[in-house]
N, C-alpha and C positions, 0 to 999 in steps of 0.2 A: 777568455778574459785575461788581460795582463795583470800582474800583481799590483801595478800602479792604480788600476781601475777599481780593484777589489778593496784596496785600503781605504778608499774614499767612502765617506759616509754618504748616504742618498742625497742629502741636502747639498753637498759639496759638488755633486756631479754637474757638468755643464749642461745647460739646456740646449737643445739643438737650435742652430741658427735658423732664423725665418727665411723665407724665400728672398733672395737678394732684391732689394728695391721695393719690398712690400711695404715696409714702413714709410718709405719716401713717397710713395704714391698716395697713401693715406694722409700723410702730412701735407702734401700739395693739395689734395682735395679739401682738407680742413682749411687751408690758407685761402683757397679760391672761394669756398663757401663764406669765409669771413669777409672777403672783398665784396662778394654779392650782397651780404648783409649790409655793408657800409653804403652801397648804392641804394638799397631799398630804404634804409633808415633816412638817407638823404632825401629820397623821393617823398617819404612820409612826412618829412619836415617841410619840404617845399609845398606839399599839399596842405599841411596845417597852416602854414603862413599864408597861402592863398585864402584859406577859409576865414583866417582872422582879418585880412584885409577886406574881404567881401562881406563879412559878418554872416556867413552862411553856416548852418549847423552841419554836423557830421552827416555823411550820406553813405551810399553803398560803396563807393570808391574808398572811403576811409576805412570801413569795416574790412573790405577785401585786402587792402594794403597792410593793415595790422594783422589780419589773419595770416596772410602770406609771410609776413616778417616773422611772426611767432613760429610758424613751421620751419622756415629757413634757419632761424636761431636755434631751435630745437635740434634740427638735423646737424648743424655745426657743433653744437654741444655734444651731441651723441658721438660725432666723430672724434672730438677731443677726448671723450671718455674711453673710446676705443683705443686711441693712442695711449692713454694712461694704462689701460689694462695690458697693452702690448709692451709696456715697459718704458714708454716715453714720458718725460716729465717736463712741465713748463719751467722757465727760469726762476719764477717766483710762485709761491703757493697762492698769492693773491689773484692769480689768473682765474682760479676757480670762483672766487668772490665776485669778481668783475664780470664773469660770464653770467652769473645769476642776476646782477644789477642790470646788465643790458637786456636780459630776457624780460624783466619786469618794468623797465623804464616807461615805455609807451603805454602798456596796459594800466599802470598805476596812474600816469597822467591823465588818461582817459577817465578812469574811475573818479579821480579827485575833482575833475571839472564836469562831471555828468549833469549837475543841476545848474551850472553856470550859464551865462549868456553865450551865444554862438561865437562871439568875438573872444571871449575869455577861454572858451573851449579850444579854439585854434591856437591862441597864445600859449596855454598850458601844454598842448600837444607838441608845439614848436619847441618849447623849452625841454619837454621830454626827449624829443628827437635830438636836440643839441646835447643833452646829457648823455644820451646813448652813443652819440658819435664820439664824444670825449672819452667815454669808457672803452669804446672799441679801440681808439688810438692807444690808449693805456694797455689794452689786451695785446695789441701788436707789439708793445714794448716789453710785456712780461712773457710772451709766448716763447 
């Protein structure tokens, strides 16, 4: 050991560099999952609008879309948390708040309209999808 290394306290020692490109790959995956989430939120919004026009109640497709969306959002958020643990940070701390809002937008909309008419359920779900899309756009701005 050199005298330079011995004189440093343990907290001051440099951490080993991660494998080159490792964080870049995770960042790209996080971004692609976010884009996939946008597409799925848009699809859920179109489905909700279609239900509102036809005055039809939520069906199996609605449940599957929302379940798939929640899983996709959870995986995207988990990837973001992985980036955070690895030392990456978003531009703004509000990024974390927006992620939770997006995760809850459609389930909360579905819960609020559970006892409403089929048309109202579709409209509320459509509004929830629009809110989720707006917040995802903001997420891209704060990421």
